[in-house]
C-alpha positions in Angstrom: 28.6 -17.0 1.3 27.8 -15.5 -2.0 26.0 -17.3 -4.8 25.8 -16.6 -8.4 22.9 -16.7 -10.4 23.2 -16.7 -14.2 21.5 -13.5 -15.9 20.7 -14.2 -19.6 22.8 -12.1 -22.1 21.6 -9.2 -23.6 22.4 -7.1 -26.5 24.9 -4.2 -26.1 23.8 -1.0 -27.5 26.4 1.5 -28.6 28.5 4.1 -26.2 26.2 7.0 -26.6 23.0 4.6 -25.5 24.8 3.6 -22.4 26.2 6.9 -21.2 22.5 8.6 -21.5 21.4 5.3 -19.4 24.0 5.9 -16.8 23.5 9.8 -16.6 19.7 9.0 -15.9 20.8 6.5 -13.0 20.8 7.1 -9.1 24.4 7.4 -8.7 24.3 5.7 -5.2 22.3 2.7 -6.7 24.8 2.6 -9.7 27.6 2.4 -7.4 26.3 -0.4 -5.3 25.5 -2.4 -8.1 28.8 -1.8 -9.7 30.5 -2.6 -6.6 28.7 -5.9 -6.2 30.4 -7.0 -9.4 33.6 -5.7 -9.4 34.5 -5.2 -5.6 36.3 -2.2 -6.4 37.5 -0.6 -3.2 37.2 2.7 -4.5 33.6 2.4 -4.7 33.0 1.2 -1.3 35.3 3.8 0.4 33.2 6.8 -1.1 31.7 9.2 1.1 28.2 9.6 1.4 26.5 12.9 2.7 23.3 13.0 4.5 21.3 15.9 4.0 17.8 17.5 4.5 16.3 18.9 1.6 14.0 21.9 2.6 14.9 20.9 6.2 12.8 17.7 5.9 13.4 15.3 3.3 16.6 13.3 4.1 18.7 12.5 0.9 21.8 10.1 0.6 24.3 11.5 -2.0 27.9 10.9 -3.0 30.3 13.5 -1.8 31.3 16.1 -4.5 33.7 14.9 -6.9 32.8 11.0 -6.7 29.6 11.2 -9.2 31.5 11.6 -12.0 34.0 8.8 -11.2 31.2 6.1 -10.6 29.6 6.8 -14.1 33.0 6.3 -15.8 33.5 3.2 -14.2 29.7 2.1 -14.8 30.2 2.6 -18.6 33.6 0.8 -18.6 31.9 -1.9 -17.1 29.0 -1.9 -19.0 30.8 -1.7 -22.1 33.2 -4.8 -21.2 30.2 -7.0 -21.9 31.2 -9.2 -18.8 27.5 -8.7 -17.4 25.8 -12.5 -17.2 26.6 -13.2 -13.3 24.6 -11.7 -10.3 26.1 -12.1 -7.0 23.7 -13.3 -4.4 25.2 -11.9 -0.9 24.3 -13.9 2.4 22.7 -11.5 5.2 25.9 -10.6 6.6 27.6 -9.6 3.3 24.0 -7.6 2.8 24.4 -5.9 5.9 27.8 -4.7 4.6 26.4 -3.4 1.4 23.8 -1.6 3.0 26.2 -0.2 5.3 28.1 1.2 2.3 25.0 2.3 0.6 24.2 4.6 3.9 27.6 5.0 5.0 26.3 3.9 8.4 26.1 0.7 10.3 22.6 -0.8 10.5 20.8 -2.1 13.5 20.0 -6.1 13.2 16.3 -5.0 12.6 17.1 -2.9 9.8 18.9 -5.5 8.4 16.5 -8.1 8.6 14.0 -6.1 6.8 16.5 -4.6 4.4 17.8 -7.6 3.4 14.5 -9.1 2.3 13.5 -5.8 0.6 16.6 -6.3 -1.7 15.4 -9.4 -3.2 18.4 -11.0 -4.3 16.8 -14.3 -2.9 14.4 -15.9 -5.3 11.8 -16.1 -2.6 13.1 -13.9 0.1 9.9 -14.4 2.4 9.2 -18.1 1.7 8.0 -20.8 4.2 9.7 -24.4 4.4 8.6 -27.6 5.6 10.2 -29.2 8.7 8.8 -32.4 7.2 6.7 -32.1 4.3 3.4 -34.2 4.7 2.3 -36.8 1.8 0.2 -35.6 -1.1 -2.6 -37.5 0.7 -2.2 -35.6 4.0 -2.3 -32.2 2.1 -5.1 -33.1 -0.3 -7.4 -33.0 2.8 -6.4 -29.7 4.1 -8.3 -26.8 2.9 -7.7 -23.1 2.9 -10.3 -20.3 1.6 -9.0 -16.9 0.8 -11.5 -14.2 0.4 -10.5 -11.6 -2.0 -8.4 -11.6 -5.3 -6.3 -8.7 -4.7 -2.7 -7.9 -3.6 -3.3 -9.6 -0.2 -5.1 -12.7 -1.7 -2.7 -13.1 -4.5 0.4 -12.9 -1.7 -1.3 -15.7 0.2 -2.3 -17.7 -2.8 1.6 -17.9 -4.0 2.9 -18.7 -0.6 0.2 -21.7 0.0 1.2 -23.1 -3.6 4.8 -23.2 -3.0 3.8 -25.2 0.2 1.7 -27.3 -1.7 -1.4 -26.4 0.4 -4.7 -26.5 -1.5 -6.8 -23.5 -1.6 -9.4 -21.3 -3.4 -10.3 -17.7 -3.9 -13.3 -16.4 -3.7 -14.3 -12.7 -5.1 -17.4 -11.0 -5.6 -16.0 -8.7 -8.1 -16.1 -9.6 -11.8 -12.3 -9.5 -12.3 -9.4 -9.9 -10.2 -7.1 -7.1 -8.9 -9.1 -5.9 -5.6 -8.8 -2.4 -5.0 -7.3 -2.1 -8.6 -10.2 -3.6 -10.2 -12.8 -1.9 -8.4 -11.1 1.7 -8.8 -11.0 2.4 -12.2 -12.0 6.1 -12.4 -10.3 9.0 -14.7 -6.7 9.3 -13.4 -6.5 6.5 -10.9 -2.9 5.6 -10.0 -0.9 4.7 -7.4 0.9 7.4 -4.9 3.8 5.3 -4.0 6.9 4.4 -6.3 6.6 1.0 -7.9 9.9 0.0 -6.9 8.7 -0.8 -3.7 4.9 -1.2 -4.7 5.7 -5.0 -5.8 5.9 -8.4 -4.7 10.0 -9.1 -3.8 9.5 -12.7 -5.2 8.8 -11.2 -8.8 11.8 -9.9 -9.8 12.4 -6.7 -12.3 9.3 -6.5 -13.9 8.9 -4.3 -16.7 7.0 -1.2 -15.2 6.0 1.6 -18.0 6.2 4.1 -15.2 7.6 4.8 -11.5 3.9 5.5 -10.2 1.6 3.2 -12.2 -1.6 4.1 -13.5 -4.5 1.6 -12.5 -4.4 -0.2 -15.9 -1.0 -1.0 -15.4 -1.5 -2.5 -12.0 -4.3 -4.3 -13.0 -2.0 -5.7 -15.7 0.7 -6.5 -13.0 -1.7 -8.4 -11.1 -3.0 -10.5 -14.1 0.7 -11.2 -14.8 1.4 -12.4 -11.4 -2.1 -14.6 -11.5 -1.0 -16.0 -14.7 2.8 -16.8 -14.1 2.2 -18.3 -10.7 -0.8 -20.5 -11.7 -3.1 -18.6 -9.4 -6.1 -17.9 -11.8 -7.3 -21.7 -11.9 -8.1 -21.0 -8.1 -10.2 -18.0 -8.5 -13.7 -18.2 -8.3 -15.2 -14.3 -9.5 -18.5 -13.4 -8.8 -18.7 -15.3 -6.1 -19.8 -13.9 -2.7 -19.3 -15.0 0.7 -22.7 -14.2 2.4 -21.9 -16.1 6.0 -19.5 -18.2 7.6 -19.6 -20.0 10.8 -17.1 -22.3 12.7 -18.4 -25.8 13.3 -16.6 -26.8 16.3 -17.3 -30.5 15.8 -15.4 -30.7 12.4 -13.4 -28.2 13.5 -13.5 -26.4 10.2 -15.5 -23.2 8.8 -18.5 -23.7 6.8 -18.6 -20.5 4.6 -22.4 -20.1 2.5 -21.3 -19.0 -1.0 -23.6 -17.2 -3.8 -22.2 -17.8 -7.4 -22.6 -15.5 -10.2 -25.5 -17.4 -11.5 -27.2 -17.2 -8.3 -26.8 -20.7 -7.3 -25.4 -21.2 -3.8 -23.1 -23.6 -2.0 -21.3 -24.5 1.1 -17.6 -24.4 1.4 -15.8 -26.2 4.0 -12.4 -25.0 5.1 -9.6 -25.8 7.7 -8.5 -22.1 7.5 -10.2 -18.8 6.3 -8.1 -15.9 5.2 -9.8 -12.7 5.0 -8.1 -10.7 2.2 -11.1 -8.2 1.9 -8.9 -5.3 2.6 -9.7 -1.6 3.8 -11.1 0.0 0.8 -14.0 -2.4 -0.4 -17.0 -1.0 1.2 -17.8 2.4 -0.9 -19.4 5.1 1.4 -22.1 7.6 0.3 -21.8 11.0 1.7 -24.8 11.6 4.4 -26.6 14.1 2.6 -30.5 14.9 3.0 -32.0 14.4 -0.4 -29.6 12.4 -2.1 -32.2 10.0 -3.7 -34.1 12.9 -5.2 -31.4 14.0 -7.8 -32.9 13.5 -11.3 -29.7 13.6 -13.3 -27.1 11.1 -13.1 -24.8 10.0 -9.9 -22.0 8.0 -9.6 -19.5 6.7 -7.0 -16.0 6.7 -7.8 -16.0 2.8 -7.3 -18.7 2.4 -9.9 -17.4 4.8 -12.8 -19.7 4.9 -16.0 -17.0 5.0 -18.8 -19.9 5.4 -21.4 -21.3 8.6 -20.0 -19.7 11.4 -22.2 -18.7 14.7 -20.3 -18.8 16.8 -22.8 -20.9 19.9 -22.4 -22.1 18.4 -19.1 -22.1 20.5 -15.7 -20.4 17.9 -13.3 -20.2 18.3 -9.5 -17.6 16.3 -7.4 -18.3 16.0 -3.7 -15.0 15.0 -1.7 -11.4 16.5 -2.0 -9.6 13.2 -0.4 -6.8 11.5 -2.3 -9.5 10.3 -5.1 -11.3 13.6 -5.4 -7.6 15.5 -5.8 -6.5 12.8 -8.2 -9.4 12.6 -10.4 -10.5 16.3 -10.7 -7.6 17.2 -13.1 -8.7 14.3 -15.8 -12.3 15.6 -15.6 -11.8 19.4 -15.8 -10.8 19.5 -19.4 -13.6 17.1 -20.7 -16.6 19.0 -19.0 -18.4 22.4 -19.6 -18.2 23.3 -16.1 -16.8 21.3 -12.9 -17.8 22.4 -9.3 -15.9 20.8 -6.8 -17.3 20.8 -3.2 -14.7 20.6 -0.5 -15.4 20.0 3.3 -11.6 19.7 4.3 -8.6 20.4 2.0 -5.8 18.0 2.0 -2.1 18.5 2.0 -0.8 18.2 -1.3 2.9 17.3 -2.0 4.8 17.6 -5.4 6.5 14.7 -6.9 8.5 15.7 -9.9 8.1 13.3 -12.9 4.9 11.8 -11.2 3.3 10.8 -14.8 6.9 10.2 -16.7 7.2 6.8 -18.3 10.4 4.6 -17.9 12.8 5.5 -20.7 14.5 2.7 -22.8 17.5 3.9 -21.4 16.8 3.1 -17.8 15.0 0.0 -18.7 17.9 -1.5 -20.4 20.1 -0.7 -17.4 17.4 -2.7 -15.2 18.0 -5.7 -17.3 21.5 -5.3 -18.1 23.1 -4.2 -15.0 22.9 -7.2 -12.0 21.6 -5.8 -8.9 20.6 -2.4 -10.2 17.2 -3.2 -9.9 17.6 -4.3 -6.5 19.4 -1.7 -5.2 16.8 0.9 -6.8 14.2 -0.9 -4.5 16.4 -0.4 -1.6 16.6 3.1 -2.2 12.9 3.7 -2.6 12.4 1.7 0.6 14.9 4.0 2.2 13.1 7.1 0.9 9.7 6.1 2.2 10.5 5.0 5.6 11.9 8.4 6.6 8.3 9.7 6.7 7.6 7.6 9.8 9.3 10.6 11.9 6.5 12.9 10.6 4.0 10.9 12.2 5.1 11.1 15.7 4.8 13.9 18.3 7.8 15.4 19.7 6.5 16.0 23.5 9.5 18.5 24.1 8.8 20.4 21.1 5.3 20.7 22.0 5.9 21.8 25.7 7.9 25.0 24.3 4.8 25.9 22.0 5.4 24.1 18.9 3.1 21.8 17.0 3.9 18.0 16.6 7.8 18.4 15.8 10.2 20.7 14.1 10.2 18.6 11.0 6.5 18.5 10.9 6.6 22.4 11.0 8.8 22.8 8.5 7.0 20.4 6.1 3.8 22.3 6.9 5.6 25.8 5.9 7.1 24.0 2.8 3.8 22.9 1.5 1.8 25.9 2.3 4.4 27.9 0.4 3.8 25.4 -2.6 0.0 26.3 -2.2 0.6 30.0 -2.3 3.1 29.9 -5.1 0.1 28.0 -7.3 -2.4 31.1 -6.5 -0.5 34.3 -6.5 -3.3 36.1 -8.1 -5.7 34.4 -5.7 -4.9 34.6 -2.3 -8.6 33.7 -1.0 -8.2 30.5 -2.8 -5.0 29.6 -1.7 -6.5 30.1 2.0 -9.4 27.7 1.0 -6.8 25.0 -0.1 -4.6 25.4 3.4 -5.6 22.7 5.9 -5.8 23.6 9.5 -4.3 20.2 10.7 -0.6 19.2 10.4 0.6 17.1 7.5 0.4 13.2 8.0 -2.4 13.5 10.4 -4.7 12.6 7.6 -3.3 11.1 4.4 -1.1 12.8 2.5 -1.8 13.5 -1.4 0.5 13.6 -4.3 -0.2 16.5 -6.7 -1.8 14.9 -9.9 -2.5 18.8 -11.1 -4.9 19.6 -8.4 -4.2 23.1 -7.7 -3.6 23.7 -11.9 -7.2 22.5 -12.1 -8.6 24.8 -9.6 -7.3 27.6 -11.6 -9.2 26.8 -14.8 -11.9 29.0 -15.8 -14.6 26.2 -15.9 -13.5 25.0 -12.1 -15.3 26.2 -8.9 -14.1 25.3 -5.4 -17.0 25.4 -3.1 -16.1 25.0 0.6 -19.6 26.3 1.9 -21.5 23.3 3.5 -23.9 21.3 1.4 -27.5 21.6 2.8 -29.2 19.2 0.4 -29.4 17.5 -2.8 -32.4 19.0 -5.0 -34.1 17.2 -7.9 -31.7 19.4 -10.3 -28.5 19.7 -8.0 -26.9 20.9 -4.9 -27.9 23.4 -2.4 -25.3 25.0 -0.1 -25.8 26.4 3.5 -25.8 30.0 2.2 -28.8 29.2 0.1 -27.2 28.9 -3.4 -28.3 26.2 -5.9 -26.4 24.8 -8.4 -27.7 22.7 -11.1 -25.8 19.8 -12.4 -25.9 16.9 -14.8 -23.5 14.5 -13.0 -22.7 14.3 -9.6 -19.6 12.4 -8.6 -19.6 10.9 -4.9 -15.8 10.8 -4.1 -16.7 10.1 -0.6 -14.3 7.3 0.0 -14.9 4.1 1.9 -16.5 2.7 5.1 -13.0 1.6 6.4 -14.2 0.4 9.9 -16.4 -2.2 8.4 -13.9 -4.7 8.5 -15.0 -8.2 7.0 -18.2 -6.5 5.8 -20.7 -7.6 4.6 -20.0 -11.4 5.5 -21.3 -12.5 8.7 -18.7 -14.3 10.5 -19.5 -16.4 13.5 -16.7 -17.9 15.5 -16.5 -20.0 18.6 -19.9 -19.9 21.1 -21.5 -17.3 18.7 -18.7 -14.9 18.7 -19.3 -12.2 16.2 -16.7 -9.0 15.2 -19.8 -6.7 16.1 -19.6 -8.0 19.9 -15.6 -8.3 20.0 -15.4 -4.7 18.7 -18.5 -3.2 20.4 -16.8 -1.1 22.8 -13.9 1.1 20.5 -14.3 -0.3 17.4 -12.2 -3.0 15.2 -9.2 -4.6 16.9 -7.1 -7.8 16.3 -3.6 -9.3 17.5 -1.2 -7.8 15.2 -4.0 -6.8 12.6 -4.4 -10.7 11.9 -5.9 -12.7 14.7 -8.8 -12.6 17.3 -9.9 -14.7 20.1 -13.1 -16.5 19.3 -12.2 -17.1 15.8 -10.1 -20.1 15.4 -8.2 -21.0 12.1 -9.4 -17.5 11.1 -6.6 -14.7 9.6 -7.4 -11.2 8.4 -4.6 -9.1 6.3 -4.7 -5.5 6.3 -7.0 -6.1 9.1 -7.5 -3.5 12.3 -4.5 -1.2 12.8 -3.1 -3.2 10.0 -1.5 -0.2 7.9 2.1 0.2 8.2 4.2 3.5 8.6 6.1 2.4 5.8 7.1 -0.3 3.5 5.5 -1.5 0.3 2.0 -3.0 0.7 3.0 -5.9 -1.5 5.8 -6.6 0.9 3.6 -6.7 3.9 1.3 -9.1 2.1 4.2 -11.4 1.6 5.2 -10.9 5.5 1.6 -11.6 6.7 1.5 -14.7 4.2 4.6 -16.0 5.7 3.6 -15.7 9.4 0.0 -17.4 8.4 1.7 -19.8 6.3 4.0 -20.8 9.1 1.2 -21.2 11.5 -0.6 -23.4 9.1 2.5 -25.5 8.5 2.9 -26.1 12.0 -0.6 -26.9 12.5 -0.2 -29.8 9.6 3.3 -31.0 11.0 1.8 -31.3 14.6 -1.8 -32.6 13.7 -3.5 -29.6 15.0 -6.8 -29.0 14.2 -7.7 -25.9 15.8 -5.6 -22.8 16.5 -6.7 -19.7 18.4 -4.8 -16.5 19.7 -4.9 -16.7 23.5 -7.3 -13.7 25.1 -4.5 -12.5 27.3 -2.1 -12.1 24.3 -4.8 -10.3 22.1 -5.5 -8.0 25.3 -1.8 -7.2 26.1 -1.0 -6.6 22.5 -4.0 -4.0 22.1 -3.0 -2.4 25.7 0.6 -1.7 24.3 -0.7 -0.3 20.8 -3.1 2.1 22.8 -0.3 3.1 24.8 2.1 3.6 21.7 -0.5 5.4 19.9 -0.7 8.3 22.5 3.0 9.4 20.9 1.5 9.5 17.2 -0.3 12.2 15.6 -3.6 10.7 14.3 -6.0 10.7 17.2 -5.0 14.2 18.2 -4.5 15.9 15.1 -6.6 13.7 12.7 -9.9 13.6 14.0 -12.5 13.4 11.1 -10.3 11.6 8.6 -10.7 7.9 8.1 -7.4 7.4 10.1 -9.8 7.8 13.4 -13.0 5.5 13.8 -16.5 6.6 14.9 -15.3 6.1 18.7 -12.4 8.6 18.3 -9.9 6.0 18.2 -7.0 5.6 15.4 -8.5 2.3 13.8 -6.5 1.9 10.7 -2.7 2.7 11.2 -0.4 1.2 13.7 2.1 3.1 15.8 5.1 0.6 15.6 7.9 1.8 13.2 8.7 -0.4 10.2 11.3 -2.2 12.2 9.6 -2.8 15.4 6.3 -4.0 13.5 8.2 -6.4 11.4 9.9 -8.3 14.2 7.0 -8.9 15.8 5.7 -10.7 12.7 8.7 -11.9 11.0 8.0 -15.4 12.5 5.0 -16.1 14.5 5.1 -16.8 18.2 3.7 -20.4 19.0 2.8 -19.7 22.6 0.8 -16.7 21.6 -1.9 -19.4 20.8 -4.2 -22.3 21.8 -3.4 -25.6 20.0 -6.0 -28.3 20.0 
């Protein structure tokens, strides 16, 4: 049954402004928002055409002739002024609306995830008490969250809604996790903010579709203040050790505070939200400590250092290096980029463009327009999952990965060649030997244009050593520099590091993971570690969907377990060994059909043992069904 939520009245601009706003809108998004308000059957019955742009990217567009009709209907509706109601559809009604958007019936699993992504409910991934305990009962229960980034904030908001006491500790000077740590020039998200945001926070006024680091940090600061999380955060507070106390059924965490003092926190539950990109990695190069000039890792950028008239080296051309170089090049006298392995670079139209005032007005004025914009971005993002899967029949007939993968490879190769028409050798240096998506694909931030500058050199000869004055490559050439930038990424296999965790009977992550790297059940729980959870843990990177959405889903999963603990007076909760083993065996089997282990060796998706340790093999809808609600029988309860 639909509900109505009142929307505050918004002043109406003139028709010319409204026409500009409507012209800028995605017409299919506009159609669904309008249909929700008017129930005009003509809008529902319009034909949607699915096409593959360049033979790769699926697009859903209205059949010819419908676009103008939708826009004129939208203009008339917006001019009418009847904009003060928002219909909140039921799950079944949402399924019908999504079917209209895509012009096909969706599976129950697709509907479950899509209904939450549309975010019509106030808190679409909420946890509810069966019988809420008294304040006295709740006050004796304590959760410690390690990390004040996206995951930690999601966990905090969920716990606060349940009234469960919590404390967040973070070793950094500010909240924001990776977006506090990574403030190098040109740092920017590579996924649309329509899906890179919490679904419990509606219609945040993003300045751009792909937000910069400072805007992403502003957003998390806003969340911390609006949801009263900030007072629960202890910054510059480092967990050095955490041990399970079997007699008290609690975790004892050794804490080092910003002033050097130490304390011990006791918690019923620990949630590690330290994430994947927290431990900077320096390249293993001889002589790295000998350099007399300045060195900096991208996670510790020195904003006071002047680049003008400087000779600068950048080591590393992954996502960070490719993103940063276009911003550094115009500021330096010379910039030398050292590349071991090229990245596949994809263009994104209007990557740095800001949200126009017309489009902002439409988000604020037309009920449902924001929701369907979010859904459209999710649908666009989810299509990339196919490019991660190996088509065995295609490979048996001599192909690589799949037909779509080869089409994308050809498309991106043509893009490279178009950027270096006069420099075919440079185009060759920039062309990867592995298929797209075997490693992380990178959004073009002006990378190829920067390499075309007269003051930029791309070096692909291996580095022999670092000298006092600069860098010597294996061909014997020595180049002198004032600054060396290490864009060498993170030690992603060091989950939970540097905290020393010790669970039941002396269990440690190192012992559990000794064979072939970090593992967990659903990326969240491990045998031997009662009442302990990890967010964005081993193989916890989904194949689609926004990160904030998954943080909400993990928070609901763990929140549900905590509620069950409190309601049943359970002191100890631990995943069963056979459940852990079965999940990981199924994951290994499914991983054989994915691209990373066979084609992506050398990238951070594959660990030191040659196993894919970052990504999961499950599709968005498969994994969502696994974690939508916990299976209590998967755990031992005492």
